[in-house]
C-alpha positions in Angstrom: 0.2 -0.1 -0.1 1.0 3.8 -0.3 1.4 6.0 2.5 2.8 9.5 2.9 5.3 9.4 6.0 7.3 11.8 8.1 10.9 10.4 8.3 12.2 13.6 10.3 10.6 16.6 11.7 10.8 19.7 9.2 11.1 17.7 6.0 8.8 16.9 3.4 6.5 13.9 3.6 7.9 10.7 1.5 5.6 8.4 -0.4 6.7 5.1 1.0 5.3 1.6 -0.3 4.6 -0.5 2.7 3.3 -4.0 3.6 -0.4 -4.4 4.0 -1.0 -3.9 7.6 -2.3 -6.9 9.6 -4.7 -6.3 12.4 -4.1 -7.9 15.8 -6.5 -9.1 18.5 -9.3 -6.4 18.8 -8.1 -4.5 15.8 -9.7 -4.0 12.5 -8.2 -3.3 9.0 -9.8 -0.3 7.5 -9.7 0.8 3.8 -9.1 4.8 3.9 -11.7 6.7 1.9 -10.9 10.2 3.3 -8.5 11.7 5.8 -8.3 15.3 7.1 -5.6 17.5 7.3 -5.4 18.8 10.9 -3.2 22.0 12.6 -2.0 19.0 14.9 -0.4 17.4 11.8 1.5 20.6 11.1 2.8 20.5 14.8 3.7 17.2 14.1 5.7 17.8 10.9 7.1 20.9 12.7 8.6 18.9 15.5 6.5 20.5 18.1 5.1 17.7 19.7 7.1 15.6 22.0 8.2 12.1 22.0 7.2 11.8 18.2 8.7 8.6 16.6 9.6 8.4 13.1 9.0 7.3 10.6 5.3 7.8 11.2 2.1 8.0 8.9 0.2 11.3 10.2 -3.4 11.6 10.1 -6.3 11.3 12.5 -9.4 12.4 11.0 -9.9 9.1 9.1 -13.1 7.8 7.3 -13.0 4.4 5.9 -14.4 0.9 5.7 -13.6 -2.0 7.7 -12.3 -4.8 5.3 -14.5 -7.8 5.0 -17.5 -6.2 6.7 -17.8 -3.0 4.5 -18.9 -0.9 7.8 -18.1 2.6 7.5 -16.2 3.9 10.6 -14.5 7.0 11.7 -10.8 6.8 13.4 -10.1 9.6 15.8 -7.0 10.9 17.4 -7.5 9.0 20.7 -6.4 5.3 19.4 -6.0 3.5 22.8 -6.1 4.0 26.6 -4.8 1.5 29.4 -8.3 1.4 31.1 -6.7 1.1 34.5 -5.1 4.3 35.6 -6.9 7.0 37.8 -7.8 8.9 34.6 -9.3 6.1 32.8 -11.1 4.8 35.8 -12.4 8.3 36.6 -14.0 8.7 33.2 -11.2 10.9 31.7 -9.5 8.7 29.5 -8.3 11.7 27.4 -5.7 12.2 30.2 -4.6 8.6 30.4 -0.6 8.6 30.7 -0.3 5.6 28.5 -2.7 6.9 25.9 -1.7 6.1 22.2 -2.7 8.7 19.5 -3.5 8.1 15.7 -0.9 9.6 13.4 1.3 10.3 16.2 2.2 7.4 18.5 0.1 5.0 16.2 0.3 4.9 12.2 -2.3 7.2 10.7 -4.5 7.8 7.9 -2.3 9.6 5.3 -2.3 5.9 3.7 -4.7 3.7 1.7 -5.2 1.4 4.6 -4.8 1.7 8.3 -5.1 -0.5 11.5 -7.4 0.6 14.4 -8.4 -0.7 17.8 -12.2 -1.5 16.8 -13.1 0.1 20.6 -12.2 3.3 19.6 -13.7 3.5 16.0 -16.9 5.8 15.7 -20.0 5.4 13.7 -20.5 8.0 11.0 -24.0 9.7 10.6 -25.3 8.6 7.0 -26.0 12.4 6.2 -22.5 13.1 5.6 -20.0 12.0 2.7 -16.7 10.5 3.4 -14.8 13.9 2.7 -17.7 16.0 4.7 -17.3 13.3 7.8 -13.3 13.5 7.9 -13.0 16.8 9.7 -15.8 15.8 12.3 -13.0 13.4 13.6 -10.9 16.0 15.2 -12.2 19.7 14.2 -15.4 18.5 15.3 -14.7 16.3 18.1 -12.1 18.6 19.8 -14.3 21.6 19.0 -17.3 20.0 20.7 -15.5 19.2 23.8 -14.3 22.9 24.0 -17.9 24.0 23.3 -19.1 21.8 26.3 -16.7 23.4 28.7 -18.8 27.0 28.0 -22.0 25.3 29.9 -24.8 27.9 29.6 -22.9 30.8 28.0 -25.0 32.8 25.5 -22.5 35.1 23.9 -19.5 33.2 22.7 -16.2 34.4 21.1 -14.4 32.2 18.8 -10.6 32.9 18.1 -9.1 31.5 14.8 -11.8 30.5 12.6 -10.6 27.6 10.6 -12.1 24.0 10.6 -13.2 23.6 14.2 -14.7 27.0 14.3 -16.8 26.6 11.4 -18.4 23.6 13.0 -18.6 25.0 16.4 -20.4 27.9 14.9 -23.0 26.3 13.4 -23.7 24.2 16.5 -23.9 27.2 18.4 -26.2 28.8 16.1 -28.6 26.1 16.2 -28.7 26.3 19.9 -29.6 29.9 19.6 -26.4 31.3 21.1 -24.6 34.4 19.7 -21.5 33.8 17.9 -18.5 36.5 17.8 -15.9 35.4 15.4 -12.2 36.9 15.5 -9.4 36.3 12.8 -6.1 37.6 11.9 -6.2 41.5 11.0 -7.9 42.5 7.9 -8.8 39.1 7.0 -12.0 40.0 5.2 -12.4 36.9 3.6 -12.1 34.7 6.7 -14.6 37.2 8.5 -17.2 36.7 5.8 -16.7 32.9 5.9 -17.5 33.2 9.7 -20.4 35.2 8.9 -21.8 32.2 6.5 -21.3 29.7 9.2 -23.6 31.8 11.4 -21.4 34.1 13.3 -23.4 37.5 14.6 -20.2 39.5 14.3 -16.8 38.8 12.7 -13.6 41.1 13.2 -9.9 41.3 14.0 -8.7 39.5 17.1 -7.4 42.7 18.5 -10.9 44.4 18.6 -13.4 44.4 21.3 -16.7 42.8 20.4 -19.8 44.9 20.4 -20.9 43.3 23.8 -19.0 41.5 26.6 -18.6 37.8 26.1 -19.7 34.9 28.3 -16.9 32.7 27.1 -14.2 32.5 24.5 -12.7 29.4 22.7 -9.1 29.8 21.0 -8.5 27.5 18.3 -5.6 29.3 16.9 -2.1 28.2 18.4 -1.0 31.9 19.3 -0.3 32.5 23.1 -0.7 36.1 22.5 -4.6 35.5 22.0 -5.1 34.7 25.9 -5.0 38.4 27.0 -6.9 39.5 24.3 -9.7 36.9 25.0 -9.7 37.5 28.7 -10.1 41.5 28.2 -13.2 40.5 26.1 -15.0 38.3 28.7 -17.0 39.5 31.2 -16.5 38.7 35.0 -17.3 35.1 35.8 -16.6 34.1 32.3 -14.2 31.3 30.6 -11.5 31.3 28.0 -11.0 27.7 26.7 -7.7 26.8 24.8 -8.5 24.1 22.2 -5.3 23.3 20.8 -2.5 20.6 21.5 0.3 23.1 21.0 0.4 27.2 21.6 3.1 29.7 21.5 4.3 31.2 24.7 1.7 33.2 26.6 3.0 36.8 27.2 2.4 38.2 30.5 -0.5 40.1 31.4 -1.9 42.1 34.2 -3.7 40.0 36.9 -6.9 42.5 36.3 -7.7 40.7 33.1 -8.0 37.5 35.1 -9.4 38.8 38.3 -13.4 38.4 38.6 -13.5 34.9 38.8 -12.7 34.5 35.1 -11.5 31.0 34.1 -8.7 29.9 32.0 -8.4 26.2 31.1 -7.1 24.1 28.4 -8.9 21.0 26.8 -6.9 18.0 25.9 -7.8 15.4 23.4 -11.0 13.6 23.7 -13.0 10.6 25.2 -15.1 8.0 23.6 -18.0 9.4 25.1 -17.4 12.8 23.6 -17.2 11.0 20.2 -20.5 9.3 20.4 -22.3 12.4 22.0 -20.9 14.4 19.1 -21.8 12.0 16.5 -25.3 11.8 17.7 -25.5 15.8 17.7 -24.2 15.7 14.0 -26.7 13.3 13.0 -29.6 15.6 14.1 -28.0 18.9 13.3 -27.3 19.5 9.4 -23.8 20.8 9.6 -22.4 22.6 6.5 -18.9 20.8 6.3 -16.6 23.2 3.9 -13.8 21.0 2.5 -11.2 21.0 0.0 -10.2 17.7 -1.5 -6.3 16.7 -2.5 -4.8 13.4 -3.8 -2.8 11.6 -1.1 0.3 12.4 -2.9 -0.3 16.0 -2.4 -0.4 16.0 1.4 2.5 18.3 1.6 0.6 20.7 -0.5 -2.5 20.4 1.7 -0.3 21.0 5.0 1.2 24.3 3.2 -2.1 25.6 2.5 -3.3 24.9 6.0 0.1 26.8 7.2 -0.7 29.6 4.9 -4.2 30.2 5.9 -5.3 29.7 2.3 -8.1 27.4 3.4 -11.9 28.0 4.3 -12.8 25.0 6.5 -10.9 21.8 6.1 -8.5 20.1 3.7 -9.1 16.4 3.2 -6.8 13.8 1.4 -8.7 11.2 -0.9 -6.4 8.2 -1.3 
């Protein structure tokens, strides 16, 4: 089979011909139909994630069919947990110290076939094509876990309007919440895209929104956005950081945090998150914006993501 693999950080992926993977006990062999390109893949390629083994096949937004049965499944970032540690037993398997992750510590979906633990595969709502479903497996799932942290907040700010944001904005609008979208300075195209996804207002990340926010979610990996989001959030509000990696957070006056504001991160996902989100996605007709690329063009897809040339998500099609 063909696979686009990372052999060393900060180098182009290499198209390798590999033996067909063989599933072990409890595993399934999946023929990949589509694999989303996530910002986490950029962090992996750029050497910003610790303990990355190489060579490795990236990709953790995988949609495909199980060999033999033809059942369509999704394979997300969380690929295995121990089930025995304090976190797993407490319902927080996303924090398992021994967890394994698809496309990072496990082989991923930038390939024609992949092996996965069947317990961690997710059902895909029928309403979505394979290409549309791929971004649901991370942009959707992590976005949903971030969204759950804001609880009953009505006025929500979203900083960084990419794949995850365009899904979360639609969910928030469907639940009659007000979305304020923040983009790079003078990104008028991105702001128009945000409004088309249900944002009530869209502007530069340095701007103060027209009303105080109850909560803010930061998807962009830019530490400097944290003081800006805290400044925009009312007392008692929350700022949620959804990325696995972020640049250093600059110092800021305590007054921005005071007033029982909360700053927290979101790490990974649980299978319960996946099941709940897929049930929601089956009910709410989400419009998933994608751009397809041949598998061999994985580097071009990553570069388009890095340069901000995408509206929505890039998806590789083997």
